[in-house]
C-alpha positions in Angstrom: 216.4 23.6 157.3 214.1 23.0 160.4 210.5 24.0 160.5 211.4 26.7 163.0 214.1 28.1 160.8 211.7 28.1 157.9 209.1 29.9 159.9 211.7 32.4 161.0 212.8 33.0 157.4 209.3 33.4 156.3 208.5 35.9 159.1 211.8 37.8 158.3 210.8 38.3 154.7 207.4 39.5 155.8 209.0 41.9 158.3 211.4 43.3 155.6 208.5 43.8 153.1 206.4 45.5 155.8 209.4 47.8 156.7 209.9 48.9 153.1 206.1 49.6 152.8 206.2 51.8 155.9 209.3 53.7 154.7 207.7 54.3 151.3 204.5 55.4 152.9 206.3 57.8 155.2 208.2 59.4 152.2 204.9 59.7 150.3 203.2 61.3 153.3 206.0 63.7 154.1 206.2 65.0 150.4 202.4 65.4 150.1 202.1 67.1 153.5 204.7 69.7 152.3 202.8 70.3 149.0 199.6 70.7 150.9 201.1 73.1 153.4 202.4 75.3 150.6 199.0 75.4 148.9 197.3 76.2 152.1 199.7 79.0 152.8 199.0 80.7 149.4 195.2 80.5 150.1 195.8 82.3 153.4 197.9 85.0 151.6 195.1 85.4 149.1 192.7 85.8 151.9 194.9 88.6 153.4 194.6 90.4 150.0 190.8 89.9 150.0 190.3 91.4 153.5 192.6 94.3 152.8 190.5 95.3 149.8 187.3 95.0 151.8 188.8 97.2 154.5 189.6 99.8 151.7 186.0 99.7 150.6 186.7 97.6 147.4 184.5 94.5 147.1 184.8 94.0 143.3 188.3 94.2 142.0 190.5 91.0 142.1 193.4 89.9 144.0 195.9 88.7 141.4 197.5 85.2 141.5 199.9 84.8 144.5 203.5 84.8 143.2 206.3 82.9 144.9 209.2 85.2 144.2 211.8 83.4 146.3 212.1 80.5 148.6 209.8 81.3 151.6 208.9 84.7 150.0 205.5 85.5 148.4 204.0 88.5 146.6 200.3 89.5 146.9 199.3 91.7 143.9 196.1 93.6 143.1 194.1 94.5 140.1 193.5 98.2 141.2 194.9 100.8 143.4 193.7 100.8 147.1 194.3 102.4 150.4 195.0 100.6 153.8 195.1 101.2 157.4 198.5 100.1 159.0 197.0 98.6 162.1 194.3 96.8 160.1 196.9 95.3 157.8 199.0 94.1 160.9 196.1 92.6 162.7 194.8 90.9 159.5 198.1 89.2 158.8 198.7 88.1 162.3 195.2 86.6 162.6 195.3 84.7 159.3 198.8 83.6 159.3 198.4 82.3 162.8 196.4 79.4 161.0 199.6 78.3 159.4 201.2 76.1 162.1 204.6 76.1 160.3 204.9 79.9 160.5 206.9 81.4 163.3 208.5 84.6 162.2 207.7 86.7 159.1 208.4 90.2 157.6 205.7 92.1 155.6 206.7 94.9 153.3 204.2 97.0 151.3 205.9 98.0 148.0 205.0 100.9 145.8 204.4 99.5 142.3 205.9 102.4 140.4 209.3 102.7 142.2 209.6 99.5 144.3 210.0 101.7 147.4 208.8 100.4 150.8 205.6 102.2 151.8 205.2 100.3 155.0 206.7 97.3 156.7 206.8 95.4 159.9 208.1 92.1 161.4 206.2 89.6 163.5 207.9 87.0 165.7 206.8 83.9 167.6 208.2 85.7 170.7 205.9 88.8 170.8 208.6 90.8 172.5 210.6 90.6 169.3 207.8 92.1 167.1 208.8 95.3 165.2 205.7 97.3 164.3 205.6 101.0 163.8 203.3 103.8 162.5 200.2 102.1 163.8 196.9 103.9 163.0 198.1 105.8 160.0 196.1 105.5 156.8 198.1 105.2 153.6 197.2 107.1 150.4 195.4 105.3 147.5 198.1 103.9 145.3 199.3 100.7 143.5 200.8 98.4 146.1 202.3 95.0 146.3 202.5 93.1 149.6 205.6 91.1 150.0 205.6 88.4 152.9 208.8 86.8 153.7 208.8 83.8 156.1 211.6 82.7 158.3 212.7 79.3 156.9 211.2 76.5 158.8 213.4 74.1 160.6 212.9 71.1 158.3 215.5 69.2 160.2 213.1 69.1 163.2 210.3 67.6 161.1 212.5 65.1 159.4 214.2 64.3 162.8 210.8 63.3 164.2 210.3 60.8 161.2 213.9 59.6 161.7 213.2 58.9 165.4 210.0 57.1 164.4 211.9 55.0 162.0 214.5 54.2 164.6 211.8 53.1 167.1 210.2 50.9 164.4 213.6 49.3 163.4 214.3 48.8 167.2 211.0 47.0 167.5 211.7 44.8 164.4 215.1 44.0 165.8 213.5 43.0 169.1 211.0 40.7 167.4 213.8 39.1 165.2 215.9 38.5 168.3 213.0 37.0 170.2 212.3 34.7 167.3 215.8 33.6 166.9 216.1 29.9 167.8 217.9 29.4 171.1 221.1 27.5 171.1 220.2 23.9 172.0 222.2 21.8 174.2 224.6 19.3 172.6 222.7 16.1 172.0 225.6 14.0 173.4 225.5 15.9 176.7 221.8 17.0 177.1 220.6 13.6 178.3 223.6 13.1 180.5 223.7 13.2 184.3 226.7 14.8 185.9 227.7 14.0 189.4 230.2 16.0 191.4 230.2 15.7 195.2 226.7 15.4 196.5 225.4 17.3 193.4 223.5 15.5 190.6 223.1 17.8 187.6 220.3 16.8 185.0 221.0 19.0 181.9 217.9 17.8 180.2 215.6 18.6 183.0 217.4 21.7 183.9 217.6 20.6 187.6 220.1 20.2 190.3 219.6 17.6 193.1 221.6 18.3 196.2 221.1 16.3 199.3 217.6 15.2 198.2 216.6 18.8 197.4 215.7 19.7 193.8 216.7 23.1 192.4 215.4 24.3 189.0 217.8 26.0 186.6 217.1 28.5 183.8 218.2 27.7 180.2 221.1 30.0 180.4 222.2 28.7 183.9 221.9 25.2 182.4 224.1 25.9 179.4 226.7 27.6 181.7 226.8 24.8 184.2 227.0 22.3 181.3 230.4 23.8 180.3 231.7 23.7 183.9 230.4 20.1 184.6 232.1 18.9 181.4 235.5 20.1 182.7 235.4 20.1 186.5 238.5 21.5 188.2 239.6 23.1 184.9 239.8 26.8 184.3 237.3 28.0 181.6 238.3 31.2 179.9 235.9 34.1 180.3 235.9 34.8 176.6 234.8 31.2 175.9 231.9 31.5 178.2 230.8 34.8 176.7 231.0 33.5 173.2 229.2 30.3 173.8 226.5 31.6 176.2 225.9 35.2 174.9 227.7 36.1 171.7 226.1 33.3 169.9 222.8 34.6 171.0 223.6 38.0 169.4 224.0 39.8 172.8 227.3 40.6 174.6 226.9 41.9 178.1 230.0 41.5 180.4 228.1 41.9 183.6 225.5 39.2 182.6 228.2 36.5 183.0 229.1 37.6 186.4 225.4 37.7 187.4 224.7 34.1 186.2 228.0 32.9 187.9 226.7 34.4 191.2 223.3 32.8 190.8 224.9 29.4 190.2 227.1 29.8 193.2 224.0 30.3 195.4 222.3 27.3 194.1 225.4 25.1 194.7 225.8 26.5 198.3 224.0 23.4 199.7 227.2 21.5 199.1 230.2 23.3 200.6 232.7 21.2 198.7 231.4 22.6 195.3 232.1 26.1 194.3 232.8 28.3 191.2 235.9 30.2 191.8 237.4 33.1 190.0 240.7 32.7 188.3 242.1 36.2 188.1 242.9 37.3 184.6 241.7 34.1 183.0 238.2 33.1 183.9 236.4 30.6 186.3 236.7 27.1 187.5 234.1 24.7 189.0 236.1 23.5 192.1 235.1 20.1 193.3 236.7 19.0 196.6 236.0 15.3 197.1 
């Protein structure tokens, strides 16, 4: 194994380890963020209970522990009976739950403890036109109440989709780095030092140069490999599939239009000798046509 291949192998192992570390960190971050959001929401619900008691003139009794009675549904319970003003309850929940960035729509029901009947209820939506609020300004009698807050399920797919996209971008970056590090296909040793002469053209594969009528023209690495195939078999049809495989497929990239583009570039560089041309053999491929 060459030093370049060893370096590539070492870098690839490092990249894989880094990728695994990032994915594990992302999973840990997502889980902890979810737990944190739930705990923060419960604190906001307790704050709602606290302010409702203060508004009723009660500053000493307790708000009981917040109960999660179903997925996305919570119950605020109280130690003692209290009264509440409907508009104050609506405004308090809207103000405090606005601090929960994951909340869009929710329904609030005030339940009588003795018979579980609904004493008051309303619905708040992200789109204010869809709010359902009635009986504003009415004071409710002192009684035992529980406040049930039911949240519209958050679109977890959207959040996960963001992480998925981030992962894809990261993987694309890793793939790009790996592709750039991949050793380029070298010219065959028995041909790379050879000079090819056809017509007035002298092709030096090692220097990646053409000399036509005392004029020197530089070639790219891809143009050199392509012309090397033609120069090794002048006036013979070279199949398109062979060119794609040896020039692009072996590099890990297959782009049909790339071949046509490089053929066109080579034609322009060979124009100084009108007896030399790369012609299309329909349905088969191309041929370096040398008219001596």
